[in-house]
C-alpha positions as CSV (number, residue, x, y, z in Angstrom):
1,M,13.3,-35.5,-27.8
2,T,10.0,-35.5,-30.1
3,D,9.3,-34.8,-33.7
4,S,6.1,-33.1,-32.8
5,R,5.9,-29.3,-33.1
6,V,6.3,-27.6,-29.6
7,A,4.7,-24.4,-28.9
8,V,5.2,-22.1,-25.4
9,V,2.5,-19.6,-24.5
10,T,3.2,-17.2,-21.7
11,G,0.5,-15.6,-19.5
12,A,-1.9,-18.6,-20.4
13,S,-3.9,-19.4,-17.4
14,R,-6.8,-17.6,-18.9
15,G,-8.2,-15.5,-21.7
16,L,-6.3,-15.1,-24.9
17,G,-3.4,-17.1,-23.8
18,L,-5.5,-20.0,-22.8
19,E,-7.5,-20.0,-26.1
20,T,-4.4,-19.9,-28.0
21,C,-3.1,-22.9,-26.2
22,R,-6.3,-24.9,-27.1
23,R,-6.3,-23.9,-30.6
24,L,-2.6,-24.8,-31.1
25,A,-3.0,-28.1,-29.4
26,E,-6.1,-28.9,-31.5
27,R,-3.6,-28.3,-34.6
28,G,-1.2,-31.0,-33.1
29,Y,1.2,-28.8,-31.3
30,R,2.8,-30.1,-27.8
31,V,1.7,-26.9,-25.9
32,V,3.5,-25.8,-22.7
33,L,1.3,-23.4,-20.9
34,T,3.0,-21.1,-18.7
35,A,1.7,-18.7,-15.9
36,R,3.0,-16.9,-12.9
37,R,0.2,-18.3,-10.7
38,E,0.8,-22.1,-10.4
39,A,-2.5,-23.1,-9.2
40,E,-4.4,-21.4,-11.8
41,G,-1.9,-22.5,-14.5
42,R,-1.9,-26.1,-13.5
43,A,-5.5,-26.1,-13.3
44,A,-6.0,-24.6,-16.9
45,A,-3.4,-27.1,-18.5
46,E,-5.2,-30.0,-16.8
47,A,-8.7,-28.9,-18.1
48,L,-7.2,-28.9,-21.6
49,A,-5.2,-32.0,-21.2
50,S,-8.5,-33.9,-20.0
51,R,-9.8,-33.1,-23.4
52,G,-7.2,-35.2,-24.9
53,L,-5.0,-32.1,-25.8
54,D,-1.4,-32.4,-25.4
55,V,-1.1,-29.6,-22.9
56,R,1.3,-29.4,-20.1
57,F,2.3,-26.6,-17.5
58,H,5.5,-24.9,-16.4
59,A,5.5,-22.1,-13.9
60,L,7.0,-18.8,-15.4
61,D,7.3,-15.2,-14.2
62,V,8.7,-13.1,-17.1
63,T,10.2,-10.8,-14.8
64,D,12.2,-13.3,-12.9
65,V,15.6,-14.0,-14.8
66,A,15.7,-17.2,-12.7
67,S,12.3,-18.4,-13.6
68,V,13.0,-17.9,-17.3
69,R,15.9,-19.7,-17.4
70,A,14.3,-22.6,-15.4
71,L,11.8,-22.6,-18.2
72,G,14.6,-22.9,-20.8
73,H,16.5,-25.7,-19.1
74,A,13.2,-27.6,-18.8
75,L,12.1,-27.2,-22.5
76,K,15.9,-28.0,-23.5
77,A,15.7,-31.2,-21.5
78,E,12.3,-32.5,-22.5
79,F,11.9,-31.6,-26.1
80,G,15.4,-30.4,-27.4
81,R,13.8,-27.3,-29.2
82,I,10.8,-25.5,-29.7
83,D,8.9,-24.3,-32.8
84,C,6.6,-21.5,-31.7
85,L,6.7,-18.9,-28.7
86,V,3.7,-16.7,-27.9
87,N,4.7,-13.8,-25.9
88,N,1.2,-13.1,-24.4
89,A,1.9,-12.5,-20.6
90,G,1.2,-8.9,-20.1
91,I,-0.3,-6.3,-17.6
92,F,-2.3,-3.1,-17.8
93,P,-0.7,-1.1,-14.9
94,D,-2.3,2.2,-15.2
95,P,-5.4,3.6,-13.2
96,E,-8.6,3.4,-15.0
97,P,-8.7,5.4,-18.2
98,G,-10.3,8.8,-17.5
99,S,-9.0,8.9,-14.0
100,E,-6.8,11.8,-12.7
101,G,-4.0,9.2,-12.5
102,S,-4.3,8.0,-16.0
103,S,-2.8,11.3,-17.3
104,I,0.9,11.1,-18.1
105,F,1.2,14.5,-16.1
106,R,-0.2,12.5,-13.1
107,A,1.5,9.1,-13.8
108,D,3.5,7.4,-11.2
109,L,6.8,6.5,-12.8
110,D,6.6,3.3,-10.9
111,T,3.5,2.3,-12.9
112,I,5.3,3.0,-16.1
113,R,8.4,1.0,-14.8
114,R,6.2,-2.0,-13.9
115,G,4.6,-1.8,-17.5
116,M,8.0,-2.0,-19.2
117,E,9.4,-4.5,-16.8
118,T,6.5,-7.0,-17.7
119,N,5.2,-5.9,-21.2
120,T,8.6,-5.3,-22.9
121,L,11.6,-6.4,-20.8
122,G,9.9,-9.7,-19.8
123,V,9.7,-10.4,-23.6
124,V,13.1,-9.7,-24.4
125,Q,14.3,-11.8,-21.4
126,V,12.1,-14.8,-22.6
127,C,13.2,-14.3,-26.4
128,Q,16.9,-14.3,-25.3
129,T,16.5,-17.6,-23.6
130,L,13.9,-19.5,-25.8
131,I,14.6,-18.2,-29.3
132,P,18.3,-20.1,-29.3
133,L,16.1,-23.2,-28.9
134,M,14.3,-22.6,-32.1
135,D,17.5,-23.5,-34.3
136,G,16.8,-20.7,-36.7
137,R,13.2,-21.6,-37.6
138,G,9.7,-21.2,-36.1
139,R,7.5,-18.4,-35.1
140,V,7.5,-15.8,-32.5
141,V,4.3,-13.9,-31.8
142,N,4.6,-10.8,-29.5
143,V,0.9,-9.9,-28.6
144,S,0.8,-6.2,-28.6
145,S,-2.0,-3.5,-28.7
146,G,-3.4,-0.9,-31.1
147,M,-2.6,1.4,-28.1
148,G,1.0,1.0,-28.8
149,Q,0.7,2.3,-32.4
150,L,2.4,5.8,-33.0
151,S,0.4,6.4,-35.8
152,E,-2.8,6.6,-33.6
153,M,-1.4,7.5,-30.1
154,N,-3.6,9.2,-27.8
155,G,-3.4,10.4,-24.2
156,C,-3.7,8.4,-20.9
157,C,-2.3,5.2,-19.9
158,P,1.2,5.7,-20.3
159,G,2.4,2.7,-18.5
160,Y,0.6,0.4,-21.0
161,R,1.1,2.7,-24.2
162,L,4.8,3.1,-23.8
163,S,5.4,-0.7,-23.0
164,K,3.5,-1.8,-26.1
165,T,5.2,0.8,-28.6
166,A,8.5,-0.4,-27.1
167,L,7.4,-4.0,-27.7
168,N,6.8,-3.4,-31.2
169,A,10.2,-1.9,-31.6
170,V,11.6,-5.3,-30.1
171,T,9.6,-6.9,-32.6
172,R,11.3,-5.3,-35.2
173,I,14.8,-5.3,-34.0
174,L,14.3,-9.3,-33.5
175,A,13.0,-9.8,-36.9
176,D,15.9,-7.7,-38.6
177,E,18.7,-9.6,-36.5
178,L,16.9,-13.0,-37.7
179,R,16.6,-12.0,-41.3
180,E,18.7,-14.5,-42.4
181,T,17.1,-17.4,-40.9
182,G,13.9,-19.2,-41.3
183,L,12.6,-17.9,-37.9
184,K,9.5,-15.3,-38.2
185,V,8.6,-12.6,-35.7
186,N,5.6,-10.3,-35.9
187,S,3.5,-8.3,-33.3
188,V,-0.2,-8.8,-33.1
189,C,-3.0,-6.6,-31.9
190,P,-6.0,-9.0,-31.0
191,G,-8.4,-6.2,-30.8
192,W,-10.5,-5.2,-28.0
193,V,-11.3,-8.4,-26.3
194,R,-13.6,-9.3,-23.4
195,T,-10.7,-10.7,-21.2
196,E,-10.1,-9.6,-17.4
197,M,-8.1,-6.8,-18.8
198,G,-10.3,-5.9,-21.7
199,G,-13.6,-6.0,-19.4
200,P,-17.1,-6.9,-20.3
201,E,-17.8,-4.1,-22.5
202,A,-15.1,-5.2,-25.3
203,T,-16.4,-5.7,-28.8
204,L,-14.7,-9.2,-29.4
205,S,-14.9,-12.6,-27.9
206,V,-11.9,-14.4,-26.6
207,E,-12.2,-16.8,-29.5
208,E,-12.3,-13.9,-32.0
209,G,-9.2,-12.1,-30.3
210,A,-7.1,-15.4,-30.4
211,R,-7.7,-16.1,-34.2
212,G,-5.0,-13.3,-35.2
213,I,-2.6,-14.7,-32.6
214,V,-3.0,-18.2,-33.8
215,W,-2.6,-17.0,-37.5
216,A,0.6,-15.4,-36.7
217,A,1.8,-18.3,-34.5
218,T,1.1,-20.9,-37.9
219,L,2.4,-18.9,-40.7
220,P,3.6,-20.7,-43.7
221,D,7.4,-20.4,-44.7
222,D,6.7,-17.5,-47.2
223,G,4.7,-15.7,-44.5
224,P,5.8,-11.9,-43.0
225,S,8.3,-11.3,-40.7
226,G,8.7,-8.0,-38.8
227,G,5.0,-6.9,-39.2
228,F,2.3,-5.5,-37.0
229,F,-1.1,-7.2,-37.7
230,R,-4.8,-7.5,-36.7
231,R,-6.9,-10.4,-37.6
232,G,-4.3,-11.3,-40.1
233,E,-4.2,-7.9,-42.1
234,P,-1.3,-5.3,-41.5
235,I,-1.8,-2.3,-39.6
236,A,0.4,0.9,-39.0
237,W,3.1,1.2,-36.4
């Protein structure tokens, strides 16, 4: 068991998750980088560790209850607790926006189910297992999207939109049930970022997109809980 702060980041072998790991490690956190693809995740963690950062890898498939529980047991055995959880793992299950299949009228329900399974229920499963290790303090960040905002909801991509809207509801439920503790839970929209999901035409770099995630992951004790933020500023649900 260590006195250093421990952070867990899901879906972190590349993109926003990897950049979040780097920034948290540079702030002194002991970071557990998790990913579904073991070879990619292990290589990413080793690359950061080779730069003198305290980062180690653990396999995690957020849709697999046995995988989530194995992570929980490993964290408890090695650290006794965690201080920060960034739920970054996510998929964009829909066909390309603008294509016929991206309309809700043509959407395959299995596509919507896959989005919910990873982007929403996966987060619930991870939180159920790992939040008890936070001992009533710490920070939980749910990486969401402006495409999940009801206030600006448009057509297309129902698998992704519905899963992120539901994720925002999960944030509010968790924050309310934890309101008597020192634990803070927030949703963050990183913006349109040049990742494998966002594509090369996106307006923000990975470094810019990760900034708001790290802000929410390192909030002071008087920081907000139960909010939805972009670049550290509140946005409408």
